[in-house]
Steps between C-alpha positions, in 0.01 A plus 500: 500500500514714801244556775417869520257740666315817387558806720131596464463250787742711707308827484592598861870424468795708374610345171858425611369337818249298299781369271702413815210304649436313179866411462513367860202277422675365200347670199726551201300765313283805575223660294524864580172685469580866442279692748490793738717320754695274260736656251259780416627616153365855561709566810802725466706230671405236240852458355651484846239242611566294191868481595408385846266231373760383245753462777249316722414253224872443435564445868233230528563355150137558406353548153212734433217608272327833494122497551275788398172414660496752789135576577506876561843632402377691194151584609401521872136452420473225241677167534765434232410803291604636266592203278610441138125479424375820668301714262702824543825518301674698772397245759637213291822697456523520882490122520756479220729735691464288810586185309815668357610573858433137584720398208771728628477325839518160338803607304674635810426181705561263207152355561361216303211711367248773547160345561186685379139453390242657272259663738123514505310636203273766653359673191260372238711406198518184299729214590704554185549870579590420860766256389626762248524751781692259717750414223553865421564571870734203540723565196690803640540327831650194332719715282636669812555156655699400198738797546563382856502124411226434751246220446125573540298224670137559411243355748147396404283619784136401584265793433738681265488522122771237471387240755553162340784322319298517191483874524877517576561290187293751302697792643832332450423454127478882474833575678821457308765475771713221645489679834120477528440184704270358770441533872295187584273514806419143617194606700357702208507184280302310763261790558406529131484127438813487279589157614679272536754754611790278421394487137507879482850507654624250240332685211639840601839381636701696239325832586491487884734751657325547837258295714249604764385216720232473771194286570157591358147372453330466162314812394623715794789734449631491858867422569501239776764340720601152377254240624208743518400463130463213259824475305709183503851636489701179450425478123533877463849509657609194312395667176708808574798278581456283191451805275846624608371821652784664695341825621314583813179352628375807677246449769234773469300551816432872497225477772735331753722801594354503849707181560755532225792306663271224615324473164832497315635228729186290462497533123871413477451188714209380291675548167828346625303199629321462166829515313652236736208266433559536129866413541419199721246352259699546174 
């Protein structure tokens, strides 16, 4: 497994410079959140920027994933909207179009996956109909991913329709594609009481294609610097190692951009120290 970092924690940096900083620290992977400042897929220079990022990743021998959780890229007034669950068909299609562009980016960069989530259900329909809407919205996205041979990493997210691993399991049973897999967020598991975390890692080891990692407190969806929450990371990291996971452990600290290089350095030091402790005690 590789230590990685999500560029939503480098909101005030140029993307190429953020990759350079992360490589200097020692990270081996980067989770690129497509956003206004970061590989915006709606800019006329998108293809040119993709080529520059591909060259940068190659230069620093870094792997990548594409993240689609930009807060206000599609709607300047409502966070994360529209989603695959938004009531209006044209709005859902706008999200689908964005996800296709994300898939194009992943294909060009040879990324491990495109990471996405369900969205919040904002209209009054039954749970069954909401899940049906989500599946119908996902299918054309997955079909497009299959034409590009790009894996989808679906992330259960607190507050969204698909929030828990149980809900993910329900959704997965309705999707027939080998490229539909799992983005596992360590903090989310702790937040929602899906513990012990290491048992979840072991159970889902065959499906995990992307990992988000940060500290968190039970019942509070707030991404914290390591040591500020309640998670014991030794068993968590050991479980990833023992499960044979070889992708990126991407630190997700989107509220730490004001001190991005410092936060990235602190997180790297913590995780490297934890991994060293595991090696020394085995």
